[in-house]
Backbone of each chain as nested JSON, in Angstrom:
{
  "chains": [
    {"id": "A", "residues": [
      {"number": 1, "name": "MET", "atoms": {"N": [94.532, 144.477, 108.618], "CA": [95.459, 143.414, 108.606], "C": [95.978, 143.219, 109.83]}},
      {"number": 2, "name": "ALA", "atoms": {"N": [96.085, 141.775, 110.92], "CA": [96.749, 141.654, 111.99], "C": [98.256, 141.995, 111.654]}},
      {"number": 3, "name": "LEU", "atoms": {"N": [98.633, 142.823, 112.885], "CA": [100.424, 142.77, 113.179], "C": [100.959, 141.062, 113.411]}},
      {"number": 4, "name": "LEU", "atoms": {"N": [102.154, 140.859, 112.768], "CA": [102.643, 139.863, 112.867], "C": [103.76, 140.243, 114.268]}},
      {"number": 5, "name": "THR", "atoms": {"N": [103.107, 139.435, 115.093], "CA": [103.659, 139.163, 116.495], "C": [104.245, 138.116, 116.687]}},
      {"number": 6, "name": "GLN", "atoms": {"N": [105.283, 138.272, 117.889], "CA": [105.868, 136.929, 118.397], "C": [104.927, 135.608, 118.498]}},
      {"number": 7, "name": "GLU", "atoms": {"N": [103.738, 136.461, 119.129], "CA": [102.392, 135.64, 119.864], "C": [101.964, 134.574, 118.532]}},
      {"number": 8, "name": "VAL", "atoms": {"N": [101.549, 135.818, 117.554], "CA": [100.952, 135.263, 116.146], "C": [101.961, 133.859, 115.502]}},
      {"number": 9, "name": "ILE", "atoms": {"N": [103.045, 134.489, 115.453], "CA": [104.071, 133.384, 114.999], "C": [104.24, 131.964, 115.804]}},
      {"number": 10, "name": "GLU", "atoms": {"N": [103.847, 131.882, 117.08], "CA": [103.717, 130.852, 117.872], "C": [102.803, 130.045, 117.786]}},
      {"number": 11, "name": "THR", "atoms": {"N": [101.443, 130.792, 117.524], "CA": [100.21, 130.325, 117.134], "C": [100.11, 129.313, 115.994]}},
      {"number": 12, "name": "ARG", "atoms": {"N": [100.768, 130.069, 114.946], "CA": [100.958, 129.464, 114.138], "C": [101.988, 128.182, 113.966]}},
      {"number": 13, "name": "ARG", "atoms": {"N": [102.658, 128.091, 114.756], "CA": [103.623, 127.023, 114.881], "C": [102.731, 125.707, 115.727]}},
      {"number": 14, "name": "ARG", "atoms": {"N": [101.89, 126.162, 116.29], "CA": [101.273, 125.331, 117.458], "C": [100.201, 124.66, 116.538]}},
      {"number": 15, "name": "THR", "atoms": {"N": [99.777, 125.269, 115.17], "CA": [98.845, 124.988, 114.498], "C": [99.274, 123.788, 113.596]}},
      {"number": 16, "name": "LYS", "atoms": {"N": [98.589, 122.406, 114.015], "CA": [98.788, 121.722, 112.921], "C": [97.701, 121.501, 111.865]}},
      {"number": 17, "name": "GLU", "atoms": {"N": [98.332, 121.701, 110.608], "CA": [96.949, 121.71, 109.543], "C": [97.097, 120.25, 108.897]}},
      {"number": 18, "name": "ALA", "atoms": {"N": [95.745, 119.812, 109.072], "CA": [95.748, 118.071, 108.579], "C": [96.036, 118.327, 106.727]}},
      {"number": 19, "name": "VAL", "atoms": {"N": [96.777, 117.231, 106.318], "CA": [96.829, 117.083, 104.968], "C": [95.915, 116.738, 104.133]}},
      {"number": 20, "name": "GLN", "atoms": {"N": [95.224, 117.549, 103.599], "CA": [94.02, 116.853, 102.885], "C": [94.324, 116.202, 101.412]}},
      {"number": 21, "name": "ARG", "atoms": {"N": [95.399, 116.531, 100.492], "CA": [95.602, 116.028, 99.352], "C": [97.286, 116.016, 98.96]}},
      {"number": 22, "name": "VAL", "atoms": {"N": [97.65, 114.828, 98.603], "CA": [98.769, 114.117, 98.472], "C": [98.918, 114.065, 96.842]}},
      {"number": 23, "name": "THR", "atoms": {"N": [99.937, 114.469, 96.235], "CA": [100.289, 114.159, 95.041], "C": [101.155, 112.863, 94.961]}},
      {"number": 24, "name": "PHE", "atoms": {"N": [100.97, 111.987, 94.174], "CA": [102.16, 110.825, 94.5], "C": [102.349, 110.134, 92.961]}},
      {"number": 25, "name": "GLY", "atoms": {"N": [103.701, 109.724, 92.972], "CA": [103.933, 108.909, 91.841], "C": [103.987, 107.675, 91.937]}},
      {"number": 26, "name": "VAL", "atoms": {"N": [103.681, 106.846, 90.989], "CA": [103.627, 105.47, 90.765], "C": [104.933, 104.973, 90.54]}},
      {"number": 27, "name": "ASN", "atoms": {"N": [105.533, 103.982, 91.277], "CA": [106.594, 103.732, 91.052], "C": [106.95, 102.153, 90.88]}},
      {"number": 28, "name": "ALA", "atoms": {"N": [105.795, 101.181, 91.091], "CA": [105.559, 100.079, 90.696], "C": [104.221, 99.419, 90.718]}},
      {"number": 29, "name": "LEU", "atoms": {"N": [104.268, 98.394, 89.862], "CA": [102.466, 97.781, 89.847], "C": [102.64, 96.556, 89.386]}},
      {"number": 30, "name": "TYR", "atoms": {"N": [102.025, 95.781, 89.833], "CA": [101.759, 94.534, 89.342], "C": [100.039, 94.09, 89.351]}},
      {"number": 31, "name": "GLY", "atoms": {"N": [99.283, 93.739, 88.471], "CA": [98.255, 93.274, 88.807], "C": [97.447, 91.847, 87.796]}},
      {"number": 32, "name": "LEU", "atoms": {"N": [96.647, 91.091, 88.513], "CA": [96.571, 90.021, 87.518], "C": [95.034, 89.769, 87.665]}},
      {"number": 33, "name": "SER", "atoms": {"N": [94.493, 89.508, 86.639], "CA": [93.166, 88.848, 86.596], "C": [92.814, 87.629, 87.049]}},
      {"number": 34, "name": "ARG", "atoms": {"N": [91.69, 87.364, 87.562], "CA": [91.363, 86.181, 88.135], "C": [90.852, 85.128, 87.076]}},
      {"number": 35, "name": "GLU", "atoms": {"N": [90.519, 85.585, 86.24], "CA": [89.619, 84.633, 85.206], "C": [90.277, 85.206, 83.735]}},
      {"number": 36, "name": "SER", "atoms": {"N": [90.257, 84.285, 82.925], "CA": [90.616, 84.673, 81.42], "C": [89.314, 85.295, 80.855]}},
      {"number": 37, "name": "VAL", "atoms": {"N": [89.466, 86.199, 79.778], "CA": [88.351, 87.204, 79.305], "C": [88.561, 87.187, 77.915]}},
      {"number": 38, "name": "LEU", "atoms": {"N": [87.438, 87.224, 77.12], "CA": [87.18, 87.115, 75.931], "C": [87.413, 88.359, 74.993]}},
      {"number": 39, "name": "PHE", "atoms": {"N": [88.838, 88.381, 74.422], "CA": [88.922, 89.649, 73.773], "C": [89.144, 89.178, 72.58]}},
      {"number": 40, "name": "PRO", "atoms": {"N": [88.462, 90.218, 71.151], "CA": [88.623, 90.427, 69.841], "C": [89.789, 90.069, 69.134]}},
      {"number": 41, "name": "VAL", "atoms": {"N": [90.083, 89.374, 68.561], "CA": [91.255, 89.617, 67.442], "C": [90.921, 89.871, 66.013]}},
      {"number": 42, "name": "SER", "atoms": {"N": [89.617, 89.91, 65.75], "CA": [88.901, 90.584, 64.721], "C": [87.485, 90.82, 64.548]}},
      {"number": 43, "name": "ALA", "atoms": {"N": [86.852, 91.441, 63.588], "CA": [85.558, 91.635, 63.966], "C": [84.414, 90.215, 64.162]}},
      {"number": 44, "name": "ARG", "atoms": {"N": [85.27, 89.188, 63.646], "CA": [84.381, 87.911, 63.927], "C": [84.923, 87.067, 64.914]}},
      {"number": 45, "name": "GLU", "atoms": {"N": [86.061, 87.157, 64.99], "CA": [87.06, 86.337, 66.093], "C": [87.514, 86.667, 67.278]}},
      {"number": 46, "name": "SER", "atoms": {"N": [87.663, 85.959, 68.562], "CA": [87.84, 86.081, 69.616], "C": [88.759, 85.256, 70.291]}},
      {"number": 47, "name": "ILE", "atoms": {"N": [89.429, 85.517, 71.372], "CA": [90.253, 84.355, 71.874], "C": [90.079, 84.531, 73.339]}},
      {"number": 48, "name": "GLU", "atoms": {"N": [90.446, 83.566, 73.996], "CA": [90.623, 84.009, 75.568], "C": [91.84, 84.035, 75.988]}},
      {"number": 49, "name": "THR", "atoms": {"N": [91.878, 85.271, 76.701], "CA": [93.389, 85.865, 76.926], "C": [94.181, 84.949, 77.911]}},
      {"number": 50, "name": "GLY", "atoms": {"N": [93.487, 83.879, 78.503], "CA": [94.125, 83.507, 79.672], "C": [94.264, 84.852, 80.78]}},
      {"number": 51, "name": "GLN", "atoms": {"N": [95.108, 84.041, 82.016], "CA": [95.263, 85.05, 83.062], "C": [96.198, 86.231, 82.44]}},
      {"number": 52, "name": "VAL", "atoms": {"N": [95.49, 87.447, 82.786], "CA": [95.957, 89.021, 82.462], "C": [97.083, 89.293, 83.541]}},
      {"number": 53, "name": "CYS", "atoms": {"N": [98.268, 89.88, 82.879], "CA": [99.28, 90.303, 83.868], "C": [99.602, 91.744, 83.499]}},
      {"number": 54, "name": "VAL", "atoms": {"N": [99.555, 92.736, 84.175], "CA": [99.784, 94.064, 84.003], "C": [100.974, 94.299, 84.717]}},
      {"number": 55, "name": "THR", "atoms": {"N": [102.097, 95.259, 84.677], "CA": [102.895, 95.785, 85.003], "C": [103.04, 97.271, 84.704]}},
      {"number": 56, "name": "LEU", "atoms": {"N": [103.787, 98.264, 85.336], "CA": [104.29, 99.214, 84.933], "C": [104.754, 99.383, 83.565]}},
      {"number": 57, "name": "ASP", "atoms": {"N": [104.694, 100.257, 82.385], "CA": [105.026, 100.226, 81.095], "C": [106.647, 100.892, 81.512]}},
      {"number": 58, "name": "PRO", "atoms": {"N": [107.49, 100.157, 81.206], "CA": [109.035, 100.776, 81.24], "C": [109.618, 101.873, 80.296]}},
      {"number": 59, "name": "GLU", "atoms": {"N": [108.608, 102.208, 79.052], "CA": [108.697, 102.662, 78.255], "C": [107.975, 103.864, 78.167]}},
      {"number": 60, "name": "ALA", "atoms": {"N": [106.969, 104.06, 79.359], "CA": [106.375, 105.332, 79.493], "C": [107.428, 106.381, 80.277]}},
      {"number": 61, "name": "GLU", "atoms": {"N": [106.837, 107.522, 79.963], "CA": [107.34, 108.645, 80.788], "C": [107.294, 108.61, 82.357]}},
      {"number": 62, "name": "GLN", "atoms": {"N": [108.334, 108.238, 82.862], "CA": [108.123, 108.398, 84.418], "C": [107.175, 109.618, 84.957]}},
      {"number": 63, "name": "ALA", "atoms": {"N": [107.351, 110.49, 84.331], "CA": [106.501, 112.028, 85.125], "C": [104.73, 111.756, 84.621]}},
      {"number": 64, "name": "SER", "atoms": {"N": [104.56, 110.723, 83.91], "CA": [103.393, 110.403, 83.538], "C": [102.57, 109.311, 84.298]}},
      {"number": 65, "name": "ASN", "atoms": {"N": [103.322, 108.789, 85.184], "CA": [102.927, 107.995, 86.287], "C": [102.246, 108.652, 87.463]}},
      {"number": 66, "name": "LEU", "atoms": {"N": [101.153, 109.4, 87.586], "CA": [100.944, 110.263, 88.735], "C": [99.486, 110.147, 89.109]}},
      {"number": 67, "name": "GLY", "atoms": {"N": [99.328, 110.255, 90.544], "CA": [98.043, 110.534, 91.005], "C": [97.748, 111.535, 91.948]}},
      {"number": 68, "name": "VAL", "atoms": {"N": [96.467, 111.842, 92.629], "CA": [96.392, 112.812, 93.455], "C": [95.369, 111.887, 94.83]}},
      {"number": 69, "name": "ILE", "atoms": {"N": [95.454, 111.557, 95.924], "CA": [94.605, 111.362, 96.849], "C": [94.002, 112.183, 97.543]}},
      {"number": 70, "name": "ASP", "atoms": {"N": [92.67, 112.467, 97.798], "CA": [91.992, 113.763, 98.227], "C": [91.427, 112.626, 99.802]}},
      {"number": 71, "name": "TYR", "atoms": {"N": [92.029, 112.697, 100.93], "CA": [91.796, 111.973, 102.001], "C": [90.13, 112.676, 102.41]}},
      {"number": 72, "name": "GLU", "atoms": {"N": [89.878, 113.729, 102.317], "CA": [88.924, 114.442, 102.98], "C": [87.594, 113.404, 101.946]}},
      {"number": 73, "name": "ALA", "atoms": {"N": [87.58, 113.639, 100.656], "CA": [86.9, 112.777, 99.995], "C": [86.818, 111.457, 99.846]}},
      {"number": 74, "name": "GLY", "atoms": {"N": [88.018, 110.976, 100.429], "CA": [88.47, 109.437, 100.416], "C": [88.263, 108.82, 98.88]}},
      {"number": 75, "name": "SER", "atoms": {"N": [89.093, 109.638, 97.712], "CA": [89.118, 109.144, 96.605], "C": [90.458, 109.48, 96.131]}},
      {"number": 76, "name": "ILE", "atoms": {"N": [90.712, 108.551, 95.102], "CA": [92.041, 108.956, 94.503], "C": [91.821, 108.697, 92.974]}},
      {"number": 77, "name": "SER", "atoms": {"N": [92.462, 109.929, 92.01], "CA": [92.424, 109.868, 90.823], "C": [93.898, 109.41, 90.124]}},
      {"number": 78, "name": "VAL", "atoms": {"N": [94.403, 108.638, 89.474], "CA": [95.512, 108.125, 89.163], "C": [95.555, 107.846, 87.664]}},
      {"number": 79, "name": "ARG", "atoms": {"N": [96.606, 108.517, 87.009], "CA": [96.864, 108.037, 85.541], "C": [98.354, 107.504, 85.507]}},
      {"number": 80, "name": "TYR", "atoms": {"N": [98.486, 106.133, 84.88], "CA": [99.623, 105.472, 84.703], "C": [99.569, 104.599, 83.365]}},
      {"number": 81, "name": "GLY", "atoms": {"N": [100.913, 104.311, 82.895], "CA": [101.647, 103.566, 81.555], "C": [101.431, 101.988, 82.298]}},
      {"number": 82, "name": "ILE", "atoms": {"N": [100.8, 100.994, 81.335], "CA": [101.025, 99.702, 82.026], "C": [101.74, 99.099, 80.115]}},
      {"number": 83, "name": "GLN", "atoms": {"N": [101.905, 97.86, 80.946], "CA": [102.425, 96.709, 79.769], "C": [101.329, 95.529, 80.441]}},
      {"number": 84, "name": "ALA", "atoms": {"N": [100.742, 94.971, 79.519], "CA": [100.005, 93.605, 79.797], "C": [100.475, 92.333, 79.045]}},
      {"number": 85, "name": "VAL", "atoms": {"N": [100.21, 91.494, 79.663], "CA": [100.619, 89.982, 78.895], "C": [99.603, 89.453, 78.864]}},
      {"number": 86, "name": "PHE", "atoms": {"N": [99.19, 88.838, 77.667], "CA": [98.152, 88.074, 77.255], "C": [98.514, 86.539, 76.873]}},
      {"number": 87, "name": "PRO", "atoms": {"N": [98.56, 85.434, 78.044], "CA": [98.921, 84.241, 77.315], "C": [98.184, 83.733, 76.257]}},
      {"number": 88, "name": "GLY", "atoms": {"N": [96.974, 84.14, 76.536], "CA": [96.149, 83.279, 75.195], "C": [96.644, 83.783, 73.849]}},
      {"number": 89, "name": "LEU", "atoms": {"N": [97.391, 84.726, 73.645], "CA": [98.027, 85.314, 72.226], "C": [99.116, 84.113, 71.896]}},
      {"number": 90, "name": "TYR", "atoms": {"N": [99.352, 83.424, 72.98], "CA": [100.41, 82.436, 72.37], "C": [100.016, 81.285, 71.599]}},
      {"number": 91, "name": "ASN", "atoms": {"N": [99.061, 80.774, 71.971], "CA": [98.117, 79.752, 71.233], "C": [97.85, 80.408, 69.996]}},
      {"number": 92, "name": "LEU", "atoms": {"N": [97.508, 81.473, 69.859], "CA": [97.149, 82.359, 68.837], "C": [98.245, 82.203, 67.625]}},
      {"number": 93, "name": "ILE", "atoms": {"N": [99.466, 82.402, 68.021], "CA": [100.772, 82.556, 67.341], "C": [100.98, 81.329, 66.822]}},
      {"number": 94, "name": "ARG", "atoms": {"N": [100.701, 80.265, 67.879], "CA": [101.184, 79.079, 67.181], "C": [100.185, 78.325, 66.207]}},
      {"number": 95, "name": "SER", "atoms": {"N": [99.206, 78.873, 66.214], "CA": [98.212, 78.282, 64.819], "C": [98.522, 78.748, 63.31]}},
      {"number": 96, "name": "GLY", "atoms": {"N": [99.937, 79.565, 63.56], "CA": [100.411, 80.072, 62.249], "C": [100.011, 80.864, 61.169]}},
      {"number": 97, "name": "LYS", "atoms": {"N": [98.634, 81.454, 61.926], "CA": [97.68, 82.278, 61.226], "C": [97.931, 84.013, 61.099]}},
      {"number": 98, "name": "HIS", "atoms": {"N": [98.811, 84.046, 62.237], "CA": [98.955, 85.383, 62.899], "C": [100.484, 85.706, 62.909]}},
      {"number": 99, "name": "ASP", "atoms": {"N": [100.773, 87.043, 63.001], "CA": [102.118, 87.363, 63.12], "C": [102.478, 87.077, 64.44]}},
      {"number": 100, "name": "PRO", "atoms": {"N": [103.815, 87.12, 64.538], "CA": [104.439, 86.618, 65.842], "C": [104.826, 87.972, 66.79]}},
      {"number": 101, "name": "SER", "atoms": {"N": [104.572, 88.844, 65.914], "CA": [104.865, 90.128, 66.879], "C": [103.676, 90.411, 67.846]}},
      {"number": 102, "name": "LEU", "atoms": {"N": [102.646, 89.782, 67.516], "CA": [101.429, 90.11, 68.304], "C": [102.234, 89.587, 69.901]}},
      {"number": 103, "name": "LEU", "atoms": {"N": [103.025, 88.863, 70.073], "CA": [103.467, 88.509, 71.218], "C": [104.021, 89.452, 72.152]}},
      {"number": 104, "name": "ASN", "atoms": {"N": [104.338, 90.66, 71.226], "CA": [105.133, 91.869, 71.995], "C": [104.307, 92.406, 73.055]}},
      {"number": 105, "name": "PRO", "atoms": {"N": [104.781, 93.057, 74.261], "CA": [103.886, 93.484, 75.065], "C": [103.021, 94.36, 74.819]}},
      {"number": 106, "name": "VAL", "atoms": {"N": [101.894, 94.516, 75.199], "CA": [100.486, 95.22, 74.68], "C": [100.683, 96.761, 75.807]}},
      {"number": 107, "name": "ARG", "atoms": {"N": [100.702, 97.709, 75.155], "CA": [100.994, 98.837, 75.876], "C": [99.78, 99.704, 75.897]}},
      {"number": 108, "name": "ALA", "atoms": {"N": [99.383, 100.024, 77.286], "CA": [98.044, 101.214, 77.413], "C": [98.146, 102.181, 78.255]}},
      {"number": 109, "name": "ILE", "atoms": {"N": [97.251, 103.129, 78.426], "CA": [97.317, 104.247, 79.436], "C": [96.065, 103.83, 80.237]}},
      {"number": 110, "name": "ALA", "atoms": {"N": [96.266, 103.96, 81.432], "CA": [95.225, 103.553, 82.302], "C": [94.718, 104.909, 83.479]}},
      {"number": 111, "name": "THR", "atoms": {"N": [93.467, 105.192, 83.268], "CA": [93.112, 106.031, 84.157], "C": [92.028, 106.088, 85.183]}},
      {"number": 112, "name": "ASP", "atoms": {"N": [92.481, 105.837, 86.348], "CA": [91.242, 105.237, 87.638], "C": [90.687, 106.299, 88.172]}},
      {"number": 113, "name": "LYS", "atoms": {"N": [89.259, 105.99, 88.557], "CA": [88.945, 107.201, 89.553], "C": [88.605, 106.248, 90.742]}},
      {"number": 114, "name": "CYS", "atoms": {"N": [89.077, 106.22, 91.792], "CA": [89.103, 105.156, 93.049], "C": [88.407, 105.594, 94.061]}},
      {"number": 115, "name": "THR", "atoms": {"N": [87.889, 104.932, 95.011], "CA": [87.188, 105.104, 96.172], "C": [88.767, 104.116, 97.474]}},
      {"number": 116, "name": "VAL", "atoms": {"N": [89.248, 105.08, 98.291], "CA": [90.225, 104.646, 99.231], "C": [89.363, 103.666, 100.107]}},
      {"number": 117, "name": "THR", "atoms": {"N": [89.747, 102.583, 100.37], "CA": [89.179, 101.609, 101.368], "C": [89.434, 102.369, 102.673]}},
      {"number": 118, "name": "GLU", "atoms": {"N": [88.228, 101.615, 103.655], "CA": [88.598, 102.514, 105.185], "C": [89.701, 102.335, 105.946]}},
      {"number": 119, "name": "ASP", "atoms": {"N": [90.229, 101.483, 105.348], "CA": [91.773, 101.145, 106.285], "C": [92.781, 101.946, 105.785]}},
      {"number": 120, "name": "LEU", "atoms": {"N": [92.383, 102.526, 104.27], "CA": [93.365, 103.398, 103.947], "C": [94.575, 102.486, 103.292]}},
      {"number": 121, "name": "ARG", "atoms": {"N": [94.563, 101.485, 102.993], "CA": [95.691, 100.408, 102.907], "C": [95.21, 100.022, 101.335]}},
      {"number": 122, "name": "GLY", "atoms": {"N": [94.544, 100.351, 100.64], "CA": [94.228, 100.244, 99.246], "C": [93.012, 101.071, 98.8]}},
      {"number": 123, "name": "PHE", "atoms": {"N": [92.724, 100.714, 97.541], "CA": [91.629, 101.307, 96.527], "C": [90.743, 100.356, 95.724]}},
      {"number": 124, "name": "HIS", "atoms": {"N": [89.405, 100.626, 95.629], "CA": [88.846, 100.042, 94.687], "C": [88.607, 101.067, 93.535]}},
      {"number": 125, "name": "ALA", "atoms": {"N": [88.574, 100.672, 92.395], "CA": [88.748, 101.774, 91.342], "C": [87.732, 101.234, 89.973]}},
      {"number": 126, "name": "MET", "atoms": {"N": [87.329, 102.457, 89.387], "CA": [86.817, 102.084, 88.234], "C": [87.493, 102.571, 87.027]}},
      {"number": 127, "name": "GLY", "atoms": {"N": [88.313, 101.852, 86.069], "CA": [89.112, 102.823, 85.221], "C": [88.96, 102.312, 83.88]}},
      {"number": 128, "name": "CYS", "atoms": {"N": [89.589, 103.245, 83.108], "CA": [89.558, 103.278, 81.537], "C": [90.846, 102.541, 81.232]}},
      {"number": 129, "name": "LEU", "atoms": {"N": [90.894, 102.021, 80.405], "CA": [92.08, 101.64, 79.469], "C": [92.161, 102.186, 77.849]}},
      {"number": 130, "name": "ASP", "atoms": {"N": [93.325, 102.444, 77.632], "CA": [93.402, 102.95, 76.125], "C": [94.517, 102.732, 75.598]}},
      {"number": 131, "name": "PHE", "atoms": {"N": [94.31, 101.565, 74.807], "CA": [95.656, 100.862, 74.122], "C": [96.344, 101.754, 73.086]}},
      {"number": 132, "name": "LEU", "atoms": {"N": [97.668, 101.728, 73.448], "CA": [98.448, 102.369, 72.472], "C": [99.076, 101.756, 71.185]}},
      {"number": 133, "name": "PRO", "atoms": {"N": [99.177, 102.42, 70.071], "CA": [99.501, 101.616, 68.933], "C": [100.732, 101.023, 68.948]}},
      {"number": 134, "name": "GLY", "atoms": {"N": [100.67, 99.89, 68.139], "CA": [101.542, 98.609, 68.3], "C": [100.918, 97.257, 68.896]}},
      {"number": 135, "name": "SER", "atoms": {"N": [99.827, 97.555, 69.114], "CA": [99.5, 96.483, 69.225], "C": [98.149, 95.769, 68.637]}},
      {"number": 136, "name": "LEU", "atoms": {"N": [97.779, 94.591, 68.776], "CA": [96.594, 94.301, 68.173], "C": [95.213, 95.143, 68.526]}},
      {"number": 137, "name": "TRP", "atoms": {"N": [95.18, 95.614, 69.792], "CA": [94.186, 96.105, 70.341], "C": [94.009, 97.587, 70.066]}},
      {"number": 138, "name": "ALA", "atoms": {"N": [95.324, 98.415, 69.619], "CA": [95.402, 99.69, 69.378], "C": [94.096, 100.221, 68.993]}},
      {"number": 139, "name": "GLY", "atoms": {"N": [93.84, 101.288, 69.593], "CA": [92.535, 101.952, 69.225], "C": [91.211, 101.952, 70.282]}},
      {"number": 140, "name": "ALA", "atoms": {"N": [91.492, 100.564, 70.92], "CA": [90.626, 100.313, 71.799], "C": [90.636, 101.291, 72.835]}},
      {"number": 141, "name": "GLU", "atoms": {"N": [89.386, 101.915, 73.451], "CA": [89.74, 102.648, 74.607], "C": [88.684, 102.705, 75.959]}},
      {"number": 142, "name": "GLY", "atoms": {"N": [88.933, 103.256, 76.96], "CA": [88.017, 103.597, 77.889], "C": [86.802, 104.298, 77.737]}},
      {"number": 143, "name": "GLY", "atoms": {"N": [85.856, 104.034, 78.346], "CA": [84.454, 105.214, 78.087], "C": [84.483, 106.403, 78.76]}}
    ]},
    {"id": "B", "residues": [
      {"number": 1, "name": "MET", "atoms": {"N": [105.186, 103.855, 99.669], "CA": [103.967, 103.436, 100.263], "C": [103.5, 102.22, 99.369]}},
      {"number": 2, "name": "GLN", "atoms": {"N": [103.149, 100.905, 99.754], "CA": [102.611, 99.932, 99.133], "C": [101.044, 99.958, 99.174]}},
      {"number": 3, "name": "VAL", "atoms": {"N": [100.211, 99.86, 98.509], "CA": [98.543, 99.63, 98.641], "C": [98.314, 98.782, 97.88]}},
      {"number": 4, "name": "ALA", "atoms": {"N": [96.829, 98.151, 98.133], "CA": [96.239, 96.919, 97.415], "C": [95.578, 97.709, 96.314]}},
      {"number": 5, "name": "TYR", "atoms": {"N": [95.814, 96.81, 94.933], "CA": [95.276, 97.184, 93.605], "C": [94.115, 96.565, 93.34]}},
      {"number": 6, "name": "ASP", "atoms": {"N": [93.03, 97.186, 93.311], "CA": [92.01, 96.36, 92.793], "C": [90.845, 97.292, 91.989]}},
      {"number": 7, "name": "THR", "atoms": {"N": [91.276, 96.928, 90.631], "CA": [90.339, 97.904, 89.599], "C": [89.694, 97.067, 88.454]}},
      {"number": 8, "name": "LYS", "atoms": {"N": [88.498, 97.83, 88.152], "CA": [87.622, 97.163, 87.165], "C": [87.867, 98.25, 86.042]}},
      {"number": 9, "name": "PHE", "atoms": {"N": [88.436, 97.503, 84.864], "CA": [88.668, 98.422, 83.732], "C": [87.547, 98.357, 82.902]}},
      {"number": 10, "name": "PHE", "atoms": {"N": [87.215, 99.311, 82.289], "CA": [86.228, 99.258, 81.206], "C": [86.95, 99.466, 79.943]}},
      {"number": 11, "name": "ILE", "atoms": {"N": [86.499, 98.538, 78.689], "CA": [87.341, 98.859, 77.405], "C": [86.1, 99.023, 76.196]}},
      {"number": 12, "name": "GLN", "atoms": {"N": [86.131, 99.754, 75.526], "CA": [85.396, 99.564, 74.359], "C": [86.135, 98.997, 73.338]}},
      {"number": 13, "name": "TRP", "atoms": {"N": [85.784, 98.221, 72.37], "CA": [86.579, 97.742, 71.074], "C": [86.31, 98.951, 69.967]}},
      {"number": 14, "name": "PRO", "atoms": {"N": [87.197, 98.966, 68.889], "CA": [86.767, 99.83, 67.729], "C": [86.166, 98.738, 66.818]}},
      {"number": 15, "name": "GLU", "atoms": {"N": [85.641, 99.619, 65.503], "CA": [84.763, 98.741, 64.982], "C": [85.348, 97.563, 64.139]}},
      {"number": 16, "name": "HIS", "atoms": {"N": [86.448, 97.631, 63.873], "CA": [87.22, 96.606, 63.197], "C": [87.543, 95.466, 64.039]}},
      {"number": 17, "name": "LEU", "atoms": {"N": [87.167, 95.783, 65.186], "CA": [87.416, 94.617, 66.584], "C": [85.945, 94.19, 66.638]}},
      {"number": 18, "name": "GLY", "atoms": {"N": [85.169, 94.9, 65.831], "CA": [83.747, 94.012, 66.067], "C": [82.546, 95.121, 67.223]}},
      {"number": 19, "name": "GLY", "atoms": {"N": [83.34, 96.041, 67.793], "CA": [83.034, 96.93, 68.11], "C": [82.284, 96.488, 69.83]}},
      {"number": 20, "name": "GLY", "atoms": {"N": [81.605, 97.035, 70.646], "CA": [80.983, 96.35, 71.57], "C": [82.144, 96.627, 72.975]}},
      {"number": 21, "name": "SER", "atoms": {"N": [82.021, 96.406, 73.893], "CA": [82.719, 96.715, 75.13], "C": [82.982, 95.177, 76.442]}},
      {"number": 22, "name": "ILE", "atoms": {"N": [84.228, 95.514, 76.969], "CA": [84.328, 94.451, 78.144], "C": [84.596, 95.001, 79.3]}},
      {"number": 23, "name": "THR", "atoms": {"N": [84.419, 94.251, 80.694], "CA": [85.205, 94.668, 81.742], "C": [86.282, 93.759, 82.107]}},
      {"number": 24, "name": "ILE", "atoms": {"N": [87.195, 94.263, 82.536], "CA": [88.11, 93.214, 83.275], "C": [89.011, 93.741, 84.278]}},
      {"number": 25, "name": "ASP", "atoms": {"N": [88.933, 92.582, 85.651], "CA": [88.953, 92.772, 86.962], "C": [90.637, 92.526, 86.994]}},
      {"number": 26, "name": "LEU", "atoms": {"N": [91.277, 93.58, 87.704], "CA": [92.729, 93.054, 87.934], "C": [92.951, 93.52, 89.36]}},
      {"number": 27, "name": "GLU", "atoms": {"N": [93.8, 92.554, 90.251], "CA": [94.195, 92.936, 91.475], "C": [95.535, 92.568, 91.959]}},
      {"number": 28, "name": "GLY", "atoms": {"N": [95.956, 93.407, 92.53], "CA": [97.562, 92.991, 92.928], "C": [98.431, 94.135, 93.859]}},
      {"number": 29, "name": "THR", "atoms": {"N": [99.005, 94.715, 93.491], "CA": [99.714, 95.767, 94.441], "C": [100.003, 97.016, 93.651]}},
      {"number": 30, "name": "MET", "atoms": {"N": [100.0, 97.944, 93.94], "CA": [101.067, 99.709, 93.595], "C": [101.519, 99.926, 94.63]}},
      {"number": 31, "name": "ILE", "atoms": {"N": [102.64, 100.527, 94.05], "CA": [103.722, 101.201, 94.962], "C": [103.886, 102.596, 94.587]}},
      {"number": 32, "name": "MET", "atoms": {"N": [103.562, 103.787, 95.608], "CA": [103.595, 104.898, 95.029], "C": [104.197, 105.32, 96.11]}},
      {"number": 33, "name": "SER", "atoms": {"N": [104.679, 106.694, 95.973], "CA": [105.463, 108.099, 96.52], "C": [104.973, 109.152, 97.002]}},
      {"number": 34, "name": "PRO", "atoms": {"N": [104.819, 109.639, 97.84], "CA": [104.188, 111.212, 97.92], "C": [105.355, 111.991, 97.478]}},
      {"number": 35, "name": "LEU", "atoms": {"N": [104.627, 112.916, 96.598], "CA": [105.563, 114.142, 95.894], "C": [105.324, 115.286, 96.357]}},
      {"number": 36, "name": "LEU", "atoms": {"N": [103.997, 115.83, 96.431], "CA": [103.557, 116.973, 96.895], "C": [102.168, 116.952, 97.925]}},
      {"number": 37, "name": "MET", "atoms": {"N": [102.623, 117.55, 99.253], "CA": [101.446, 117.822, 100.13], "C": [100.362, 119.168, 99.953]}},
      {"number": 38, "name": "ALA", "atoms": {"N": [99.402, 119.106, 100.378], "CA": [98.582, 120.183, 100.325], "C": [97.525, 120.144, 101.424]}}
    ]}
  ]
}
C-alpha cells in the first residue's frame, strides 16, 4: 500500500472525477396526451378519454418518487406516483349509468426506462403504468 | 432541474375490462432535484 504523503493528497485534490450517476427526486410533473385514447369501461364498452392530463400524486409517498440518471449509459430509470384526469369520464357520468365517484382522480405508479436526449435537457421514455385501487381501471398494469 | 417529459406508456387491461393492451403518449415537464451523486 502506498504511503499517504502530502504529494498524494495534493494529487487527489487535483483529480476531478466525473459524476457518472445521480440519484434524484421527482418534485413536480405535468404531462398531456396529444390525442384522446380509447379506454375500456367494461369488457364490451369503451370511452374516448379526451386529452389526458397527469400530475404527481399528492397522496403518494414523496420518497417513492425517485430516479437514477446514468450519464455514461445515457439512461434514466425513474418511478413516481401520478394522478390522471380523463375528461371523457365526465360524459360517462352525465349519462347517469355510472357512479359519480368515477370522477375521482385516477392514481397509478409510473415506471420509466428512458434515454437521455443528446442535449441532456430531457428524455424519451418507454414506461409502464400500474393503476392503483380506487378507480375504474384498478388492476391494469404495465407489461 | 426542469426537463422535457416525453413518455410512451404501455398498459395491459385486466380480463374484466376485456383484456388487451394500449399505449398512450404523454408530453410535458418533469422537475427533479439531485439527491446523491456517484
